[in-house]
All heavy atoms as a GROMACS GRO file, in nm:
protein
  312
    1MET      N    1   0.435   3.116  -0.103
    1MET     CA    2   0.313   3.048  -0.052
    1MET      C    3   0.270   2.946  -0.147
    1MET      O    4   0.233   2.828  -0.090
    1MET     CB    5   0.204   3.160  -0.028
    1MET     CG    6   0.080   3.108   0.026
    1MET     SD    7   0.113   3.056   0.199
    1MET     CE    8  -0.039   2.995   0.250
    2LYS      N    9   0.276   2.957  -0.271
    2LYS     CA   10   0.241   2.859  -0.370
    2LYS      C   11   0.333   2.736  -0.356
    2LYS      O   12   0.289   2.619  -0.382
    2LYS     CB   13   0.231   2.915  -0.512
    2LYS     CG   14   0.123   3.012  -0.535
    2LYS     CD   15   0.109   3.054  -0.680
    2LYS     CE   16   0.011   3.154  -0.714
    2LYS     NZ   17   0.014   3.191  -0.835
    3LYS      N   18   0.459   2.756  -0.331
    3LYS     CA   19   0.553   2.656  -0.323
    3LYS      C   20   0.520   2.566  -0.214
    3LYS      O   21   0.526   2.440  -0.220
    3LYS     CB   22   0.686   2.706  -0.325
    3LYS     CG   23   0.744   2.768  -0.444
    3LYS     CD   24   0.889   2.813  -0.435
    3LYS     CE   25   0.942   2.876  -0.560
    3LYS     NZ   26   1.076   2.924  -0.547
    4ILE      N   27   0.495   2.627  -0.106
    4ILE     CA   28   0.459   2.550   0.018
    4ILE      C   29   0.333   2.464   0.002
    4ILE      O   30   0.331   2.349   0.038
    4ILE     CB   31   0.438   2.643   0.138
    4ILE    CG1   32   0.571   2.706   0.183
    4ILE    CG2   33   0.388   2.573   0.266
    4ILE    CD1   34   0.546   2.817   0.281
    5LEU      N   35   0.232   2.522  -0.071
    5LEU     CA   36   0.111   2.443  -0.094
    5LEU      C   37   0.143   2.328  -0.192
    5LEU      O   38   0.084   2.224  -0.162
    5LEU     CB   39   0.009   2.544  -0.162
    5LEU     CG   40  -0.127   2.487  -0.188
    5LEU    CD1   41  -0.190   2.433  -0.065
    5LEU    CD2   42  -0.214   2.583  -0.254
    6LEU      N   43   0.220   2.353  -0.289
    6LEU     CA   44   0.263   2.242  -0.390
    6LEU      C   45   0.338   2.133  -0.314
    6LEU      O   46   0.307   2.009  -0.324
    6LEU     CB   47   0.340   2.298  -0.503
    6LEU     CG   48   0.262   2.377  -0.602
    6LEU    CD1   49   0.361   2.440  -0.709
    6LEU    CD2   50   0.156   2.298  -0.670
    7VAL      N   51   0.415   2.167  -0.220
    7VAL     CA   52   0.497   2.071  -0.144
    7VAL      C   53   0.402   1.988  -0.067
    7VAL      O   54   0.408   1.868  -0.040
    7VAL     CB   55   0.610   2.142  -0.056
    7VAL    CG1   56   0.667   2.038   0.046
    7VAL    CG2   57   0.711   2.196  -0.150
    8LEU      N   58   0.310   2.062   0.008
    8LEU     CA   59   0.207   1.982   0.092
    8LEU      C   60   0.125   1.900   0.009
    8LEU      O   61   0.099   1.778   0.059
    8LEU     CB   62   0.125   2.096   0.169
    8LEU     CG   63   0.198   2.169   0.274
    8LEU    CD1   64   0.102   2.281   0.335
    8LEU    CD2   65   0.256   2.084   0.394
    9ILE      N   66   0.085   1.945  -0.103
    9ILE     CA   67  -0.005   1.850  -0.188
    9ILE      C   68   0.080   1.730  -0.235
    9ILE      O   69   0.040   1.611  -0.230
    9ILE     CB   70  -0.053   1.922  -0.317
    9ILE    CG1   71  -0.158   2.028  -0.262
    9ILE    CG2   72  -0.108   1.832  -0.417
    9ILE    CD1   73  -0.200   2.122  -0.381
   10ALA      N   74   0.210   1.746  -0.276
   10ALA     CA   75   0.293   1.633  -0.313
   10ALA      C   76   0.320   1.544  -0.192
   10ALA      O   77   0.315   1.422  -0.208
   10ALA     CB   78   0.432   1.691  -0.358
   11VAL      N   79   0.329   1.589  -0.078
   11VAL     CA   80   0.360   1.508   0.046
   11VAL      C   81   0.227   1.427   0.074
   11VAL      O   82   0.235   1.311   0.095
   11VAL     CB   83   0.403   1.589   0.163
   11VAL    CG1   84   0.393   1.494   0.287
   11VAL    CG2   85   0.535   1.637   0.143
   12GLY      N   86   0.119   1.488   0.065
   12GLY     CA   87  -0.015   1.425   0.088
   12GLY      C   88  -0.036   1.320  -0.017
   12GLY      O   89  -0.079   1.207   0.007
   13GLY      N   90   0.003   1.333  -0.145
   13GLY     CA   91  -0.015   1.248  -0.241
   13GLY      C   92   0.082   1.119  -0.225
   13GLY      O   93   0.049   1.006  -0.249
   14ALA      N   94   0.201   1.151  -0.190
   14ALA     CA   95   0.300   1.038  -0.145
   14ALA      C   96   0.242   0.953  -0.037
   14ALA      O   97   0.259   0.823  -0.040
   14ALA     CB   98   0.433   1.105  -0.117
   15VAL      N   99   0.186   1.009   0.069
   15VAL     CA  100   0.142   0.939   0.180
   15VAL      C  101   0.026   0.846   0.127
   15VAL      O  102   0.008   0.739   0.177
   15VAL     CB  103   0.097   1.034   0.301
   15VAL    CG1  104   0.014   0.964   0.404
   15VAL    CG2  105   0.219   1.098   0.356
   16PHE      N  106  -0.063   0.912   0.061
   16PHE     CA  107  -0.182   0.839   0.001
   16PHE      C  108  -0.136   0.711  -0.080
   16PHE      O  109  -0.185   0.599  -0.055
   16PHE     CB  110  -0.264   0.933  -0.083
   16PHE     CG  111  -0.394   0.864  -0.134
   16PHE    CD1  112  -0.493   0.831  -0.058
   16PHE    CD2  113  -0.395   0.830  -0.275
   16PHE    CE1  114  -0.610   0.773  -0.115
   16PHE    CE2  115  -0.493   0.772  -0.337
   16PHE     CZ  116  -0.603   0.745  -0.254
   17ALA      N  117  -0.034   0.739  -0.169
   17ALA     CA  118   0.019   0.633  -0.249
   17ALA      C  119   0.076   0.521  -0.175
   17ALA      O  120   0.060   0.399  -0.190
   17ALA     CB  121   0.112   0.687  -0.354
   18LYS      N  122   0.157   0.564  -0.068
   18LYS     CA  123   0.217   0.469   0.025
   18LYS      C  124   0.120   0.372   0.089
   18LYS      O  125   0.132   0.249   0.098
   18LYS     CB  126   0.302   0.542   0.123
   18LYS     CG  127   0.366   0.452   0.239
   18LYS     CD  128   0.493   0.381   0.189
   18LYS     CE  129   0.578   0.327   0.296
   18LYS     NZ  130   0.559   0.176   0.294
   19LYS      N  131   0.005   0.434   0.135
   19LYS     CA  132  -0.101   0.368   0.214
   19LYS      C  133  -0.162   0.266   0.109
   19LYS      O  134  -0.183   0.150   0.154
   19LYS     CB  135  -0.200   0.459   0.269
   19LYS     CG  136  -0.147   0.528   0.397
   19LYS     CD  137  -0.275   0.615   0.448
   19LYS     CE  138  -0.214   0.687   0.580
   19LYS     NZ  139  -0.327   0.768   0.639
   20LYS      N  140  -0.195   0.309  -0.010
   20LYS     CA  141  -0.252   0.215  -0.114
   20LYS      C  142  -0.160   0.098  -0.137
   20LYS      O  143  -0.204  -0.016  -0.158
   20LYS     CB  144  -0.278   0.305  -0.233
   20LYS     CG  145  -0.413   0.378  -0.218
   20LYS     CD  146  -0.533   0.299  -0.199
   20LYS     CE  147  -0.654   0.372  -0.212
   20LYS     NZ  148  -0.774   0.288  -0.183
   21ILE      N  149  -0.038   0.124  -0.158
   21ILE     CA  150   0.065   0.018  -0.181
   21ILE      C  151   0.064  -0.080  -0.065
   21ILE      O  152   0.068  -0.204  -0.083
   21ILE     CB  153   0.200   0.088  -0.215
   21ILE    CG1  154   0.203   0.144  -0.348
   21ILE    CG2  155   0.319  -0.027  -0.217
   21ILE    CD1  156   0.320   0.233  -0.384
   22ASP      N  157   0.072  -0.023   0.059
   22ASP     CA  158   0.087  -0.119   0.164
   22ASP      C  159  -0.043  -0.200   0.181
   22ASP      O  160  -0.050  -0.316   0.214
   22ASP     CB  161   0.088  -0.042   0.299
   22ASP     CG  162   0.244   0.013   0.314
   22ASP    OD1  163   0.318  -0.026   0.240
   22ASP    OD2  164   0.253   0.110   0.392
   23GLU      N  165  -0.170  -0.137   0.149
   23GLU     CA  166  -0.287  -0.211   0.145
   23GLU      C  167  -0.289  -0.326   0.040
   23GLU      O  168  -0.332  -0.436   0.072
   23GLU     CB  169  -0.407  -0.118   0.117
   23GLU     CG  170  -0.459  -0.032   0.230
   23GLU     CD  171  -0.574   0.049   0.190
   23GLU    OE1  172  -0.623   0.020   0.087
   23GLU    OE2  173  -0.596   0.150   0.261
   24GLY      N  174  -0.234  -0.302  -0.073
   24GLY     CA  175  -0.223  -0.393  -0.175
   24GLY      C  176  -0.132  -0.510  -0.133
   24GLY      O  177  -0.155  -0.625  -0.161
   25LYS      N  178  -0.022  -0.473  -0.074
   25LYS     CA  179   0.066  -0.576  -0.022
   25LYS      C  180   0.002  -0.668   0.084
   25LYS      O  181   0.010  -0.790   0.087
   25LYS     CB  182   0.191  -0.527   0.023
   25LYS     CG  183   0.284  -0.468  -0.075
   25LYS     CD  184   0.416  -0.415  -0.018
   25LYS     CE  185   0.509  -0.359  -0.125
   25LYS     NZ  186   0.628  -0.298  -0.074
   26LYS      N  187  -0.071  -0.604   0.164
   26LYS     CA  188  -0.144  -0.677   0.279
   26LYS      C  189  -0.249  -0.782   0.205
   26LYS      O  190  -0.262  -0.890   0.259
   26LYS     CB  191  -0.201  -0.598   0.378
   26LYS     CG  192  -0.108  -0.529   0.472
   26LYS     CD  193  -0.182  -0.433   0.572
   26LYS     CE  194  -0.070  -0.362   0.658
   26LYS     NZ  195  -0.139  -0.266   0.748
   27GLU      N  196  -0.316  -0.729   0.119
   27GLU     CA  197  -0.429  -0.797   0.055
   27GLU      C  198  -0.363  -0.925  -0.023
   27GLU      O  199  -0.411  -1.031  -0.018
   27GLU     CB  200  -0.500  -0.710  -0.048
   27GLU     CG  201  -0.614  -0.774  -0.109
   27GLU     CD  202  -0.739  -0.791  -0.030
   27GLU    OE1  203  -0.746  -0.738   0.084
   27GLU    OE2  204  -0.823  -0.869  -0.058
   28GLN      N  205  -0.258  -0.901  -0.093
   28GLN     CA  206  -0.184  -1.006  -0.165
   28GLN      C  207  -0.124  -1.114  -0.071
   28GLN      O  208  -0.144  -1.224  -0.097
   28GLN     CB  209  -0.064  -0.938  -0.237
   28GLN     CG  210   0.009  -1.032  -0.333
   28GLN     CD  211  -0.083  -1.090  -0.437
   28GLN    OE1  212  -0.165  -1.031  -0.496
   28GLN    NE2  213  -0.056  -1.226  -0.466
   29ALA      N  214  -0.084  -1.072   0.041
   29ALA     CA  215  -0.023  -1.162   0.141
   29ALA      C  216  -0.144  -1.249   0.192
   29ALA      O  217  -0.127  -1.367   0.220
   29ALA     CB  218   0.046  -1.095   0.254
   30LEU      N  219  -0.265  -1.191   0.219
   30LEU     CA  220  -0.372  -1.263   0.273
   30LEU      C  221  -0.419  -1.357   0.166
   30LEU      O  222  -0.450  -1.471   0.198
   30LEU     CB  223  -0.491  -1.154   0.303
   30LEU     CG  224  -0.618  -1.212   0.352
   30LEU    CD1  225  -0.587  -1.284   0.482
   30LEU    CD2  226  -0.718  -1.106   0.363
   31TRP      N  227  -0.430  -1.314   0.042
   31TRP     CA  228  -0.465  -1.411  -0.066
   31TRP      C  229  -0.370  -1.524  -0.089
   31TRP      O  230  -0.406  -1.640  -0.108
   31TRP     CB  231  -0.490  -1.344  -0.199
   31TRP     CG  232  -0.631  -1.283  -0.205
   31TRP    CD1  233  -0.658  -1.152  -0.194
   31TRP    CD2  234  -0.748  -1.344  -0.222
   31TRP    NE1  235  -0.797  -1.128  -0.203
   31TRP    CE2  236  -0.858  -1.258  -0.227
   31TRP    CE3  237  -0.783  -1.479  -0.239
   31TRP    CZ2  238  -0.987  -1.289  -0.252
   31TRP    CZ3  239  -0.905  -1.514  -0.263
   31TRP    CH2  240  -1.018  -1.426  -0.254
   32ALA      N  241  -0.242  -1.484  -0.076
   32ALA     CA  242  -0.145  -1.594  -0.087
   32ALA      C  243  -0.156  -1.698   0.032
   32ALA      O  244  -0.149  -1.817   0.005
   32ALA     CB  245   0.009  -1.532  -0.078
   33GLU      N  246  -0.187  -1.659   0.156
   33GLU     CA  247  -0.203  -1.745   0.252
   33GLU      C  248  -0.338  -1.828   0.236
   33GLU      O  249  -0.328  -1.942   0.265
   33GLU     CB  250  -0.210  -1.665   0.394
   33GLU     CG  251  -0.224  -1.762   0.511
   33GLU     CD  252  -0.244  -1.680   0.644
   33GLU    OE1  253  -0.190  -1.559   0.639
   33GLU    OE2  254  -0.277  -1.745   0.751
   34ALA      N  255  -0.433  -1.761   0.196
   34ALA     CA  256  -0.566  -1.824   0.185
   34ALA      C  257  -0.568  -1.930   0.074
   34ALA      O  258  -0.635  -2.035   0.077
   34ALA     CB  259  -0.685  -1.725   0.154
   35THR      N  260  -0.486  -1.910  -0.039
   35THR     CA  261  -0.483  -2.003  -0.142
   35THR      C  262  -0.359  -2.080  -0.161
   35THR      O  263  -0.333  -2.149  -0.255
   35THR     CB  264  -0.495  -1.923  -0.285
   35THR    OG1  265  -0.386  -1.835  -0.285
   35THR    CG2  266  -0.630  -1.845  -0.283
   36ASP      N  267  -0.288  -2.084  -0.037
   36ASP     CA  268  -0.163  -2.164  -0.037
   36ASP      C  269  -0.199  -2.319  -0.042
   36ASP      O  270  -0.297  -2.355   0.010
   36ASP     CB  271  -0.086  -2.129   0.100
   36ASP     CG  272   0.049  -2.175   0.085
   36ASP    OD1  273   0.099  -2.210  -0.018
   36ASP    OD2  274   0.114  -2.179   0.200
   37THR      N  275  -0.104  -2.389  -0.103
   37THR     CA  276  -0.135  -2.533  -0.114
   37THR      C  277  -0.122  -2.602   0.023
   37THR      O  278  -0.040  -2.553   0.112
   37THR     CB  279  -0.041  -2.595  -0.219
   37THR    OG1  280   0.085  -2.581  -0.161
   37THR    CG2  281  -0.058  -2.538  -0.345
   38VAL      N  282  -0.196  -2.710   0.048
   38VAL     CA  283  -0.197  -2.765   0.175
   38VAL      C  284  -0.075  -2.878   0.179
   38VAL      O  285  -0.077  -2.957   0.087
   38VAL     CB  286  -0.322  -2.839   0.211
   38VAL    CG1  287  -0.319  -2.919   0.342
   38VAL    CG2  288  -0.434  -2.736   0.215
   39ASP      N  289   0.014  -2.870   0.268
   39ASP     CA  290   0.118  -2.977   0.286
   39ASP      C  291   0.064  -3.086   0.371
   39ASP      O  292   0.036  -3.074   0.478
   39ASP     CB  293   0.242  -2.913   0.344
   39ASP     CG  294   0.307  -2.801   0.268
   39ASP    OD1  295   0.298  -2.802   0.131
   39ASP    OD2  296   0.368  -2.701   0.308
   40ARG      N  297   0.075  -3.211   0.301
   40ARG     CA  298   0.022  -3.326   0.368
   40ARG      C  299   0.148  -3.392   0.428
   40ARG      O  300   0.248  -3.423   0.359
   40ARG     CB  301  -0.059  -3.419   0.278
   40ARG     CG  302  -0.184  -3.342   0.242
   40ARG     CD  303  -0.263  -3.442   0.169
   40ARG     NE  304  -0.388  -3.382   0.130
   40ARG     CZ  305  -0.503  -3.441   0.088
   40ARG    NH1  306  -0.495  -3.575   0.068
   40ARG    NH2  307  -0.606  -3.380   0.057
   41ALA      N  308   0.147  -3.423   0.563
   41ALA     CA  309   0.253  -3.487   0.624
   41ALA      C  310   0.251  -3.645   0.615
   41ALA      O  311   0.141  -3.694   0.612
   41ALA     CB  312   0.266  -3.438   0.772
   0.00000   0.00000   0.00000
């Protein structure tokens, strides 16, 4: 029973970390687009 609980906690932590990493990447992409240099034609 303890092993199952530890596995569930580990999976939950991995999902949480993945979401945080994805949020960071989206935020970085947004800032990169917002601060991108303007190309004058």
